[in-house]
C-alpha positions as CSV (number, residue, x, y, z in Angstrom):
1,E,-1.9,-8.7,-3.5
2,I,-2.7,-5.1,-4.4
3,L,-1.4,-4.4,-7.9
4,G,-2.6,-0.8,-8.0
5,I,-4.7,1.6,-6.1
6,S,-5.2,5.2,-6.8
7,I,-7.5,8.0,-5.7
8,D,-7.8,11.3,-7.6
9,S,-5.9,14.0,-5.7
10,C,-9.1,16.0,-5.3
11,F,-10.6,13.1,-3.3
12,R,-7.7,12.0,-1.1
13,R,-7.7,12.1,2.7
14,Q,-11.4,11.3,2.8
15,G,-11.1,7.6,3.7
16,I,-11.9,6.2,0.2
17,G,-8.7,4.2,-0.2
18,S,-9.0,2.8,3.4
19,F,-12.7,1.9,2.7
20,M,-11.7,0.1,-0.5
21,I,-9.1,-2.0,1.4
22,K,-11.5,-2.9,4.2
23,Q,-14.2,-3.9,1.7
24,V,-11.9,-6.2,-0.2
25,I,-10.7,-7.8,3.1
26,E,-14.3,-8.3,4.3
27,T,-15.8,-9.4,1.0
28,H,-13.2,-12.0,0.2
29,D,-12.2,-13.2,3.8
30,I,-8.5,-12.2,3.2
31,V,-6.0,-13.1,5.9
32,E,-2.9,-11.5,4.3
33,L,-2.7,-8.6,1.9
34,Y,0.5,-7.5,0.1
35,A,1.5,-4.3,-1.7
36,K,4.6,-2.6,-3.0
37,T,4.9,1.1,-3.1
38,D,7.2,4.1,-3.0
39,D,7.7,7.2,-0.8
40,D,4.5,8.9,-2.1
41,A,2.1,6.2,-0.7
42,V,4.0,4.4,2.1
43,A,2.3,6.5,4.8
44,F,-1.1,5.4,3.5
45,Y,-0.2,1.7,4.1
46,V,1.3,2.4,7.5
47,K,-1.9,4.2,8.5
48,N,-3.9,1.2,7.4
49,G,-2.0,-1.2,9.6
50,F,0.5,-2.7,7.1
51,K,3.9,-3.7,8.3
52,V,6.5,-2.0,6.0
53,T,10.0,-3.0,5.0
54,A,12.2,-0.8,2.9
55,H,14.2,-2.3,0.1
56,I,16.8,-0.4,-2.0
57,K,16.7,-1.2,-5.7
58,N,19.3,-0.1,-8.3
59,Y,17.9,1.0,-11.7
60,G,20.5,2.1,-14.2
61,G,23.0,3.1,-11.5
62,Q,20.4,5.0,-9.5
63,S,19.2,3.8,-6.1
64,V,15.4,3.8,-5.5
65,V,13.6,2.9,-2.2
66,R,10.7,0.5,-2.6
67,Y,8.5,-0.6,0.3
68,H,7.1,-4.0,0.8
69,C,3.8,-3.8,2.8
70,V,2.1,-6.7,4.5
71,L,-1.2,-6.7,6.3
72,K,-2.2,-9.7,8.4
73,T,-5.9,-9.6,9.3
């Protein structure tokens, strides 16, 4: 399960995050990887082959979309 991944905005779109995910999968022989994210990062997970499901959560009367991401290697 990915609890947090972040790349400084100056270094995004250079493949660093994708490289990190691939390294973890290869190093630890992972067969499934999970992450939860929001609108800002969902495209990153889709680009890296994750299957994405949207879930609407209500926080204090406000609806927020959260994405559950699963990668099966």
